[in-house]
C-alpha positions as CSV (number, residue, x, y, z in Angstrom):
1,M,118.3,102.8,81.4
2,T,121.5,104.0,79.9
3,F,121.9,104.9,76.2
4,G,125.3,105.0,74.6
5,H,126.4,107.4,71.9
6,E,125.8,104.7,69.3
7,P,122.2,103.8,68.6
8,G,120.8,101.4,71.2
9,F,121.4,100.7,74.9
10,K,124.6,100.6,76.8
11,T,124.8,97.1,78.5
12,E,126.6,95.3,81.3
13,G,129.8,94.1,79.6
14,A,129.3,91.7,76.7
15,T,125.8,90.7,78.0
16,P,122.4,91.9,76.8
17,Q,121.7,93.2,80.4
18,T,120.7,96.9,80.4
19,H,121.5,99.2,83.2
20,N,118.3,100.4,84.9
21,V,117.9,102.4,88.1
22,V,114.3,103.0,89.2
23,L,113.0,104.6,92.3
24,S,109.9,102.6,92.7
25,V,108.6,99.1,91.5
26,P,105.2,97.6,91.1
27,G,103.5,97.4,94.4
28,D,104.9,100.7,95.7
29,A,102.3,103.4,96.1
30,E,104.3,105.8,93.9
31,Y,105.0,103.3,91.1
32,S,104.0,104.3,87.5
33,P,104.9,102.6,84.2
34,L,105.8,106.1,82.9
35,W,109.5,106.8,83.2
36,D,110.8,110.4,83.3
37,V,114.2,109.6,81.7
38,H,117.2,111.5,82.9
39,V,120.2,111.2,80.6
40,Y,123.4,111.2,82.5
41,D,127.0,111.4,81.3
42,E,127.8,107.9,80.1
43,R,131.2,108.1,81.6
44,A,129.5,107.6,85.0
45,F,128.0,104.2,83.8
46,D,130.2,102.1,86.0
47,R,129.5,104.2,89.1
48,V,125.7,104.3,88.7
49,H,124.1,101.3,90.5
50,D,121.4,102.6,92.8
51,A,119.1,105.6,93.4
52,S,121.8,107.6,95.3
53,S,124.5,107.1,92.7
54,A,122.1,107.8,89.8
55,Q,121.1,111.1,91.5
56,K,124.8,112.1,91.8
57,A,125.6,111.5,88.1
58,R,125.8,114.6,85.9
59,I,122.7,115.0,83.8
60,V,123.6,115.9,80.2
61,K,120.2,116.4,78.8
62,A,116.5,115.9,79.4
63,G,115.2,112.6,78.2
64,P,111.7,111.6,77.0
65,L,108.8,110.4,79.1
66,V,108.4,106.7,78.1
67,N,105.8,104.0,78.9
68,C,108.0,101.2,80.1
69,P,106.2,99.0,82.7
70,I,108.4,96.9,84.9
71,V,107.4,93.2,84.4
72,T,110.1,91.5,86.6
73,V,111.8,92.6,89.8
74,K,114.9,90.7,90.9
75,K,116.0,91.3,94.4
76,A,119.7,92.2,94.8
77,P,121.8,89.5,96.5
């Protein structure tokens, strides 16, 4: 999930869609509803779209551990 400098989440354009990149989903052996948040430079927002690109983004600070279960998984087209 990407947080902007203003309070709240950075979203996809003018939509309410947040920008999440997770490495496992419900049903995967390693899935957990606890997210270890990594805060990356928000200037990389448009380049972060999957695990590989998220891991390449510059981390600017450690984020919190949050309880954020995934309730819906939409397959990429």
